[in-house]
N, C-alpha and C positions, 0 to 999 in steps of 0.2 A: 569622554564617551558617556552615552547615557546612562542615567543612574539606575534603570532596570537592567541593563546589559552588564553592567558591574555587579549588580546583585546575582544575576544569573551565573555568571562566570565564578563568583564567590561559592555559590552552590554547587556547581560541577567540581571545583578544586576541593571541596571539603566531602565530596561524596565519594563512595567506593563502588558502589554497584548502581548504574544508572540503565534504565530502559528507556527506549524512545518508541512511542507509540504514534504512528502516523497515517496520514489520509491522503487524499488526492493531491492537496496542496502541496505535498513534498515534490510531485513531480511536473506541476503546471509550468515550473520555471524552466522545466526540459522541453517545454512545448506541448506536452501532453494535455489535451482538455479535460478538466473534471466532468462530474455528472451534475451537479445541482445548482451551479452559479448560471447567472443569466447568459453566459456564453457556453455553458456546460452542454454535455449530450442529451439531456433531458429536455432542453428547451429548443432542440433542433428538430425541423420538420422531417419527417420520416413516413413511409407508408403504414407503418405500425408504431406504437409508443416503444421507445426504447427499452422500457421495463418489461415489455412483453417480448420484444425480440430476444432479450437476454434472460429468458425464462428456460426451464427445463422442458416443458410442455411444447414450447415454440421450437425449440431445438428438434424434438422429435417428429413433431407435425409439419414443421417448415423449415427442414434443414438446409435448402438452399439458399432460402431468403436470411437465415440466420448468419450463413457463412459470407454472404454478399456484405452484411453488416458488420460482422466481425472482422474480416480481412480490411475493410476500410476504415474502420474506427479503433480497433483494438491493436494495430500492428505497432509494438514498440519498439521494433527493430532498428527503426531509422532514427531513434533519439539517444541522447546520451545523458550519463549521469550529471547532476548540477553540484553547486556548492554545499548544499546540504547532504546529499548522497556522500560527498567525499570526507566531509567533516565528521560524519556518522562513522565511517570507516576508520578515521583517524583516532576518534576515541577509542573505538574498538581496540586497534593497535595498542594504544596507551594503557590498556587494562580497564579504562573506567567505564565504558559502556558493555554490558553484558549480553543484551539482546536488542534486536530491532522488532518489533511487532507492526506490521503493515496490511492495511487494507487495499493495497495497491497490487495489481498482477502484471506489472511491466518488467520485473526484474532487474530495475535500474540499481538498487541496493547491492546486489550480488556484482554488477558490473563495476560499481566503484571500489569493490573489495572486501564488502563486509560478508562475515562468514556465519553468524549466527542471525538467520532472519525468519522469523515466523509469519508466513503468508496466509492470512486468515481468508482470503477469498481465492487463493491459488495462485498460478503462474501461466501466461501465456507460454512462457520458455518449456513447459512440459505439455505432452500431448500422448494420447494412447489410443490404440484401436479398440472399439467397443467390442470387436469379435474375438480376437486372439490376444489383446492386451499389450501387443507389441508397442514401444515407446518410439516417438518421435519428437525432434526437435521443432523450435518455433519456424525456422528457415523453411522446412519442409512444408508445413502446413499453410504459411503464408504466400510461400512461391510455387505451390501447386496449380498445374495448369487447369485442372479441373476446378469448378467452384467449390464442390465438396470434397475435402482431401480423402482419399481412400488408401488405405492398407495395401501392402502385397498381397494379403490373403482375400482382398475385396472389401473387408469391412469399413465402416464409417471411422475417421479418426476424430476423437472429441478433445478439445483444450481441456487442460486439467485447471479449469477455473469453476468457481461456486457459482452456478447460475441462480437467479430465484426460484424458490420451491426446492431447492437442494440444501442439505444441511451442511454446516461448516465440519472441516475434517476434525474428529474427535481428538486426535493426538497433537495436531497442531494448536488446537483451542486450549487443551490441558497444558501444553508446553508454555504456551503464552501465559495463561492463567499463573503458572508456576513463576515465572520470570517476573511478573508483576507483584506476586505476593511477596517475593524475596528482596526486591531492590529497594535502596533507600532512597531513590530519587527517580521519578517519573517524568520525563517530558512528553508532552502532548503536542504535535503540531501538525498544522494543515488538515484538520477535520473539523467539521460542525458536530461530530458526535452524535448524529442521527441514526446511524445504521446501526440497528440490533441484529444479533447479540454480540457483535464486535464491540460496540462502546461499553457495554455491559461489564466488561473486563476491569475496567478501570476502578470499578469499586470494591476489588480486591487489594487496592494499594494498601499497605499498611508502614510504608516509609516515611520519612521526613520531609521531603519536599516534592509537590507538585507544580510543574510550571505548564502553563498553556500558551502556545504561541500560535496565533490565527489572526488573520486580516480582521475578521469579523467576530463580535462576541458570541458566545456560546452558553447554553444552560447551564455548563458545568463551571463556568468563571468564578463565582462565589466559592466554590470548593478549594479552588487554585491557591497556591501560596504566592504565586507570581502570574501575572496575566500581560502578555505582550502583545498589543495588537499591531502586527507589522508582517510584513513577508519574512518567509523562512529564509530566503536568500540573504536579505540584509541582516538578518540575526545572526545566522550560521557564519557568514563571512567575520563578522566580530569575533565569534567564538574560536574561528580557526585562527586568527592572529593571536589571540590571548593563551591558546594551549600550546 
């Protein structure tokens, strides 16, 4: 077994409180495209830049165009959790993993069985009426016959995702901050750490081990105790066999 993997497993075995901080790379192996890679959403051709489409102001002024893009590109119902999702859920059941902090909105961690998941950017699984507040599931929104999903009261249904120009949910952020502040091992995976303020959370870590698993290098590599430049799937398959 690779020397770095052996070191990672030793760290996991000696830790009592692990937190996983993940980005788009966690779900790409389920088939969900990321945003910033050469094949990501931000490098595809649209009538408007994706960053603009996924903004609060665009949602308000171009609601139909927003939902055309949203239904085509953000529908995670057809995707299934992968090895990384399932291994993290297993670590939680073993009492090792205390929380998952994710920048993803696909709900795959919960599908895999994880219970404590702090979704910094919200989730496509939750939706609510802007008029009366009634809640709707993802199936209702993505399968609605009208382009703009409407509530029984006639109001527009908005996905509970954090759009550009919108703040993060304060309670979610505070819980994530607390989890990182109290853990003894932080595993960062599948993220370039380029999205602020989410990436700033890792500065609150005061524990023993920081591990960074990502295909490409990041600006945070020098601060990590262990850096593994490989796919999460390859790494977590080995973790799963060892725990």
